[in-house]
VEXLUM-368023 format. One line per 3 residues: number of its first residue (from 1); their letters; for each residue x, y, z of C-alpha. Coordinates in nm, 2 decimals. Layout:
# residues N
NUM = a = X/Y/Z; ...
//
This chain:
# residues 247
1 = mqi = -8.72/10.59/2.17; -8.70/10.64/1.79; -8.37/10.74/1.64
4 = dqi = -8.36/11.08/1.46; -8.11/10.95/1.20; -8.16/11.25/0.97
7 = lrd = -8.04/11.49/1.24; -7.75/11.25/1.34; -7.64/11.25/0.98
10 = rit = -7.67/11.63/0.94; -7.46/11.68/1.24; -7.18/11.44/1.14
13 = aai = -7.17/11.57/0.78; -7.14/11.93/0.90; -6.84/11.85/1.12
16 = cea = -6.67/11.65/0.85; -6.74/11.92/0.59; -6.58/12.18/0.82
19 = lep = -6.28/11.98/0.94; -6.18/11.74/0.64; -6.04/12.02/0.42
22 = lpg = -5.82/12.17/0.69; -5.44/12.09/0.68; -5.33/11.89/0.97
25 = vla = -5.66/11.71/1.00; -5.58/11.35/0.91; -5.89/11.13/0.97
28 = awe = -6.21/11.11/1.16; -6.44/10.83/1.28; -6.76/10.77/1.48
31 = ggs = -6.71/10.56/1.80; -6.93/10.50/2.10; -7.26/10.32/2.04
34 = aaf = -7.20/10.33/1.67; -6.87/10.13/1.71; -7.07/9.86/1.89
37 = gav = -7.38/9.85/1.66; -7.59/9.97/1.95; -7.72/10.32/1.85
40 = dgy = -8.07/10.39/1.98; -8.27/10.70/2.05; -8.06/10.78/2.36
43 = sdi = -7.73/10.75/2.20; -7.47/11.04/2.18; -7.28/11.12/1.88
46 = dln = -6.92/11.02/1.95; -6.70/11.19/1.70; -6.31/11.14/1.70
49 = vlv = -6.07/11.33/1.48; -5.69/11.25/1.44; -5.47/11.57/1.39
52 = ddd = -5.11/11.65/1.34; -4.92/11.72/1.66; -4.87/12.09/1.60
55 = vsv = -5.23/12.17/1.51; -5.42/12.41/1.73; -5.71/12.21/1.88
58 = dll = -5.88/12.53/2.00; -5.90/12.65/1.64; -6.05/12.32/1.53
61 = yae = -6.31/12.33/1.80; -6.40/12.68/1.68; -6.45/12.54/1.33
64 = aea = -6.66/12.26/1.46; -6.87/12.48/1.68; -6.95/12.70/1.39
67 = sla = -7.06/12.41/1.18; -7.27/12.27/1.46; -7.44/12.61/1.51
70 = avs = -7.53/12.61/1.15; -7.73/12.29/1.20; -7.88/12.39/1.54
73 = pit = -7.80/12.65/1.79; -7.57/12.53/2.06; -7.73/12.57/2.41
76 = ash = -7.46/12.42/2.63; -7.10/12.28/2.61; -6.88/12.10/2.85
79 = fap = -6.52/12.02/2.85; -6.46/11.65/2.96; -6.11/11.53/2.86
82 = pgr = -6.04/11.41/2.60; -6.33/11.59/2.44; -6.61/11.84/2.47
85 = yyk = -6.97/11.77/2.47; -7.24/11.98/2.31; -7.61/12.01/2.36
88 = lrd = -7.81/12.14/2.05; -8.15/12.30/2.07; -8.29/12.07/1.81
91 = gge = -8.13/11.75/1.95; -8.41/11.68/2.20; -8.37/11.58/2.55
94 = fll = -8.09/11.32/2.53; -7.87/11.39/2.22; -7.53/11.51/2.29
97 = vdl = -7.24/11.56/2.05; -6.91/11.44/2.20; -6.62/11.57/1.99
100 = sff = -6.25/11.46/2.06; -5.93/11.53/1.89; -5.63/11.29/1.91
103 = rag = -5.28/11.39/1.81; -5.10/11.15/1.58; -4.80/11.13/1.80
106 = eav = -5.01/11.02/2.10; -4.99/10.66/2.22; -5.37/10.61/2.24
109 = hal = -5.62/10.70/1.98; -5.93/10.51/2.10; -5.91/10.27/1.80
112 = eve = -5.84/9.95/1.98; -6.13/9.73/1.88; -6.13/9.52/2.20
115 = rhg = -6.18/9.83/2.41; -6.36/10.07/2.19; -6.55/9.85/1.92
118 = qar = -6.52/9.88/1.55; -6.48/10.25/1.45; -6.71/10.38/1.18
121 = plf = -6.47/10.57/0.94; -6.59/10.91/0.82; -6.29/11.02/0.63
124 = dkg = -5.93/10.91/0.61; -5.65/11.10/0.43; -5.41/10.81/0.47
127 = dwl = -5.40/10.47/0.63; -5.48/10.60/0.97; -5.79/10.42/1.07
130 = hpr = -5.70/10.05/1.03; -5.80/9.86/1.34; -5.54/9.86/1.61
133 = rvd = -5.48/9.57/1.86; -5.48/9.68/2.22; -5.15/9.68/2.40
136 = eda = -5.21/9.39/2.62; -4.90/9.41/2.81; -4.97/9.77/2.91
139 = iaa = -5.33/9.69/3.01; -5.21/9.40/3.22; -4.96/9.61/3.39
142 = mrd = -5.20/9.87/3.50; -5.45/9.60/3.59; -5.20/9.42/3.81
145 = rrl = -5.10/9.74/3.99; -5.46/9.80/4.08; -5.51/9.44/4.18
148 = qel = -5.21/9.46/4.42; -5.35/9.78/4.55; -5.69/9.62/4.63
151 = qtw = -5.53/9.31/4.77; -5.39/9.53/5.06; -5.66/9.80/5.08
154 = fvv = -6.00/9.66/4.99; -6.07/9.47/5.32; -5.93/9.76/5.53
157 = sqn = -6.15/10.02/5.36; -6.47/9.85/5.43; -6.44/10.00/5.78
160 = fvr = -6.53/10.34/5.63; -6.87/10.21/5.52; -6.93/10.03/5.86
163 = kaa = -6.83/10.33/6.07; -7.07/10.56/5.87; -7.35/10.32/5.90
166 = lrg = -7.30/10.25/6.28; -7.30/10.64/6.33; -7.63/10.66/6.14
169 = qev = -7.47/10.89/5.88; -7.70/10.78/5.60; -7.56/10.98/5.31
172 = eal = -7.19/10.93/5.40; -7.26/10.56/5.43; -7.41/10.52/5.10
175 = acy = -7.13/10.73/4.94; -6.87/10.51/5.11; -7.06/10.18/5.01
178 = wgy = -7.04/10.31/4.64; -6.68/10.43/4.67; -6.51/10.17/4.87
181 = tlk = -6.72/9.86/4.81; -6.91/9.86/4.48; -6.67/10.04/4.26
184 = plv = -6.37/9.81/4.35; -6.60/9.51/4.32; -6.69/9.61/3.98
187 = ell = -6.32/9.65/3.89; -6.26/9.30/4.02; -6.56/9.16/3.83
190 = rmr = -6.43/9.32/3.51; -6.08/9.18/3.58; -6.25/8.84/3.60
193 = ycp = -6.49/8.86/3.30; -6.36/9.14/3.08; -6.00/9.21/3.17
196 = vrw = -5.94/9.42/2.86; -6.19/9.69/2.99; -6.11/9.63/3.36
199 = dfg = -6.10/10.02/3.40; -6.44/10.11/3.23; -6.62/10.14/3.56
202 = mry = -7.00/10.10/3.54; -7.02/10.15/3.17; -7.12/9.85/2.94
205 = ldr = -7.17/9.62/3.24; -7.48/9.46/3.09; -7.26/9.38/2.78
208 = dlp = -6.94/9.28/2.97; -7.07/9.06/3.24; -7.26/8.72/3.22
211 = adv = -7.63/8.78/3.28; -7.64/8.60/3.62; -7.34/8.80/3.75
214 = yaq = -7.49/9.12/3.63; -7.82/9.03/3.81; -7.63/8.95/4.13
217 = lrd = -7.44/9.29/4.11; -7.77/9.48/4.04; -7.92/9.34/4.35
220 = lvf = -7.62/9.46/4.56; -7.63/9.82/4.40; -7.99/9.91/4.47
223 = vrd = -8.01/9.99/4.84; -8.26/10.23/4.99; -8.14/10.28/5.34
226 = lag = -7.89/10.19/5.62; -8.06/9.85/5.68; -8.01/9.78/5.31
229 = iev = -7.64/9.86/5.33; -7.60/9.65/5.64; -7.76/9.36/5.46
232 = qlp = -7.56/9.40/5.13; -7.22/9.51/5.26; -7.12/9.16/5.38
235 = kas = -7.24/9.00/5.06; -7.05/9.24/4.84; -6.73/9.23/5.06
238 = dwa = -6.74/8.85/5.06; -6.78/8.84/4.69; -6.49/9.08/4.64
241 = adl = -6.27/8.88/4.87; -6.34/8.57/4.67; -6.25/8.75/4.35
244 = lre = -5.93/8.87/4.51; -5.83/8.52/4.60; -5.92/8.38/4.27
247 = l = -5.74/8.66/4.07
//
């Protein structure tokens, strides 16, 4: 799908023009696909703004929304922490604007290159947007806590999937297979192959996993009925058990 770069640039420029002059607004950058050099016709515009701790974020959102509406009417918005999504009338089927504000005093600003890619600066009133190294100790501590939880819980939790399948509860079995088998398996695969993003869920798996591992996971994910779950569940469970022993 072709990228409408003119519209993307107009949206970004409008928000920057509205926010940059305001006191308490310190810097702004584009993240998401742009930070990984992977923008295509389906990509959102991920805009991040750093602000002083005492600034009213609601007022900043109001300013940003007014600037967006001047480019194209807003047809829908949704709050999904840490930001808000906006759908614009002229943005086509797929384009969303994801606008997030980060306070300067917060510990995390989504500027860690290893996790969030190379930020694309939009403006910077000080030396705010220099690349930041991820806190590897903090990431490792969270990862280890989750690993210990899975060591004791993963094997036991597979019974939820099996019980639903044996009862013929197709929808419940599929939900359990995703929740108790596939999602933990993905966490373990990330711990093995991309530990700095162990908690990113299903996002970026095609980038973060080796191609053969991704293909093996893909075959486990796409099941169509209870028979498929019964075939794939032992494979997924055994793979996770192997990873638990290895990790």
